[in-house]
Every structure is written in structure tokens, then in C-alpha cells.
N, C-alpha and C positions, 0 to 999 in steps of 0.2 A: 053767226056765219050763214049767208045764204048760199045754199046747196041744193044739189039735185042727186037723187039715189044714182044715177048713172056715172056721176063724176068720181074720179079716183081722188084719194086724198093722200097727199105727199108731206111727210114732215122732214124739213131740212135745217138740220143743225149747222149754224154757220151760213144762213141762208140771207143776210143783208148785203154781202158783197163777193166778189171773186167768183170763184166756181159754183159756190153754193147760190149765188144770184142767178148766174146764167142758167143753172140746171133748172130754178125756178121758172125762168122766163120760158125756158123750151117746155116744161110741164104745163105752164100757163097755156101756152099756145095749142097744146093738145087737150085743153079742157079741163086739167086737174084743179081740184082745190088746193090750197096750200097752208100750211102752218111753217111759218118762219121764225127760227130762233136765233137770237143774236145778243151781243152783250150790250148794246147801246140801243136805247128806245128810238133815239133821233135816226139812226141809221135803218131801223126798222121801217119807221114811217116814210122815210124817203123811198125804200125799196117797195113798199107797199102801194106808194102813190105812183110810182113808176109802173109797176105790173097791172095796176088797176086802170090805167090810162086809156085802154082799148077795152076792157071787160070788168066792169064793177062788181064788188063782191066776191065773195069765195076765198078770202085770204084773212087769216088771223096771224097775229104776231104775239112773241112772248120774249120779253127781255130777260135773259137768265145769264147770271154770272157763272160760268162752268168750273170756275176755281173756288166758288163759294159753296161748300158741301150743304148748307141749310137751303140756298136757292135751288140748287140741284135736287135735293130730297123735296121740295116743294113742287117743283115741276114734274116730277115722277109721280107725284100723288095726283097731279092733275091729268096726266096721261092715263093712269089706271081709272080715271073717272070717266073716260070717254066712252060712250055708247056706240059710237061710230066706228067702222073699221078703218084702221091705218093701213093703207095699202102699200105705201112705198116711205122707206126711210133713207135719207143720205146724210151721212156722218161727215160734213165737210168742215167743221171748224178746226183751226189750226193755229199755231204760232210758231215762229221761224226766227232764231237769232244766233248765226254762227259764232262759235266761241272755240278756242283751243280746249282741248281736254282737260289739261293741267291747270287752266284758270276756271273751270266750272265750279260753282258755289252750289250749296245744297238747294237754294232758290231757283237756280238755273234747271237743276234736274226736275224739281217739284213742278214746275211750268208745265213740262211736258206730261209727266206722269199724273198730275191731278187732271189733266184733260183726257187722258186715257180712261181714268177712273170714271169720270161723268160720262164718257161716251160708253162704257162698259154697262152702266146700270141704267142709263135711258135706253140703250138698245135693248136690255133685258125687259123693261116695260113695254116697249114696242112690240117685241117678239111675243110677250103674253097676249097683248091684243090682236095680233095677226093670227096666232095660233086659235084663239077663240073665234075668229071670223073666217077661218078657212085658209089662210095663206097670205103671203105677201112678198116683197122684195126689198132687200138691204143693199146699199152701195157705200163701201167705206173709201175715203179719200186717202190713200196710202202715199208713198213717195219713192221716187227712184233713189234718194238718198239711204233708204232703208235696205236697198240691194247692192249700192256701189258707194264706196268711200271716195269722197272727192277733197283732194288736200286744200284748195282755194276756198272751200266754205266748210271748215271743220264743224262737225254737227253730230257728235257722239250720243249726247243726250236725245237729241231729237230723233235720230235714226234708231235709236233703241227703241224708243216710243212707237215710231212708226212701224218698225218689225214686229212690235208686239201686235199692232193692229192688223199687219198681215196675217200673222198666226190666228190671231182672233177670227179673222175671215173665214179661214179654212176649218177651224173648229165648229164655228157656228153653221157652216154649210152641212157638216156630217151630222149634227145635232138636231138642226131645224128642218131637215130636209124631208123628215116624214110628216111634218106639218103643213108640208106645201110652201115653206118659206125658201126663197133663195137667198143667198148672201155672196157676194162679189167685193172685188176692190179694184181699184186703179191705181197706177203708180206714175204720176206725171214726173217730169223732169222740171226744167225752169220755165215757169210760167208767168207771164206779168200779171200780177195780183197785188191788192194792198198787203198781202202777209209780210212782204218785204219792206214794209213801212216801220219794222222795229229796228232797222239800222239804214234805211235809206230815206231820204225825205221824199215825202208822198209824190211830190210833183216831177220827182227825178227817176222814179221807179223804172219806167219805161226806157228812157234813154240810157240808164245804167246797166240794165239788164241786157239789152239789146248789143250795146258796145261792148260788154265783158262776156257775154255767153251766146251769141248768135253762132259764132264759129264753134263752139263746143259742140253743137248738135250736128251729126251727120246730115241732117236735112237741110241745115244752114240757117237755121232761125229759132229763137224762143217760141214757147207756145203762147196761146191765147185762151182765156177762160172757157170762152164758146167752144173750143175744140175738145176740151175735157168734158164739158156739159153734153155734148152730142153723144159721147160714149156712155156716160153716166146714165142718160136717159134710155138709151139702147138696153143696157144692161137691167135697168128697172122693168122694162117693158116685156111683154110676152113674147116678142121678136127673138129675145135669148132665152127661151124657155127652157132649154136643155143646158143651161150654163149656170153652174154654182161653183163655189170655192175657188173660182178663177180670180187672178191679180193680174190686170191687163196693164202692160206698158204703154203708155202714151207719153213717149219722150223724145220724139224727133229722132230716133234711132241710137240714143245714148247707150241702151244696154246692148246693142248690136256691137258697137265700138264707138270710141270718141276721137274727135279731131285733135 
């Protein structure tokens, strides 16, 4: 990786698409070096090419299956071998497939909890690096669904996992504050991202979400990844230096009330 001592280094889990990629784009514009983690090397290569279009170098990628314990452990060992400080961590990886509670099988449940387990131990390795280098900032991508049950999108296991991520955020803020590590979260409502590809055809995601959920939000429309990314970057930055343990709603007003 071609870097400068002045550049911040951001690790983005789930950085090849959606909110993670948009966050990478904004950090890149501010001069940060990036480590993108995703499940598919082809998507990572495309993201890297896109991000390097105006500024070459400073981007590494790792294809890691977060549901594969061996792959996760191998990546954690890589992180522990880093000599350079990891300044920012964004936990943006996710999966979402609504299903009624009574229809859930063990594999449905495991899909969410295995992802939380990978997030937990990757974050631990990053926090060790941040502690050794004097601090850092972490932002977790939570969810409105963990705060509010929506009958149209039954999501008991997903919401249980995201509620755990919210609690994780608060506990880390308390435990890591003494090491100058801030930990925050954001809770989006419906945002046009590829995560809905689990049950909507990729080329139909935008039309399906806007038609079904624009009116659901008091502000009158679904969200966009770049809107989430703007807040994530703010929470990572020193501009929010007195904010930790927060979970910000970025939801078009859904937690205020629903249409």
C-alpha cells in the first residue's frame, strides 16, 4: 500500500457496496487510506477501481467470508500483524431477509448471529491496535428494526442481532473510552442498498422500495447510502470528538412517528 504518515487509515467491513462503499468514497475524498473487506473479490476489485479513478494507491482489499470461522480467524491474525495504526473502523456488513418468526429455522438465526460473532472479534483486534496507537473511532451500522417492530417486514432474528450490536456499541464506549477510542452507531430505516437483494431482484430494488416505503417515512422518501455515509464520516471524525456511546437515528423520521 502506498501511504503517507499523515493519512488516516480506515477499515471498512462490508466496504464493497452500499453504505460501506459510500463511506469509503467520502473518507477517500478526505485523503484517508482504506482497507475494504467484502465477501467477493470481484466486487472489491470493482470498488477499488472506482475509488482509485481520481487518486491512485492507498487502498487494500481482503475477501473474507464472515460466516467462515477459519477465514475470520485468519483475517484477525492479519490485523494483529499490522504495525500501522488503524484510525477508523466501520462495521457495515449485513444481511437482511424478512421471514415470519414461526417460519425461522436455525440457519436463518445463525446467519445473523454468526455475523455478529465475526464483528465482535474483528472489532476486538482493531481495538487492540487502536489502544496501542493512542486511540481511534468506531462506527457500527445498526438498524431502525432493532428499535421498532414493523409487521410488513417481520425480522425477529435480524432485529435481535442488531439490538445486540446497539448494546455492543454502548459497552465498548464505556470500556474503551479510557484508551481514547470512541464508539458510536447509526440506525437507518429503509435505504436503497444491495442488502435487499436477498429477496428482491437487484434491478428492482430501487423501484420496489420507493413504491412500498416512501410514504412510510415522515420525510416522504426512503434513504440513500450517501446520506448514511455522511453521518458515519462525521461520527468517525474529530468533529464529533465529544460523542461516544451514541446511536443516531438516520431514518427519515420513522422513530418520531410513522405515516
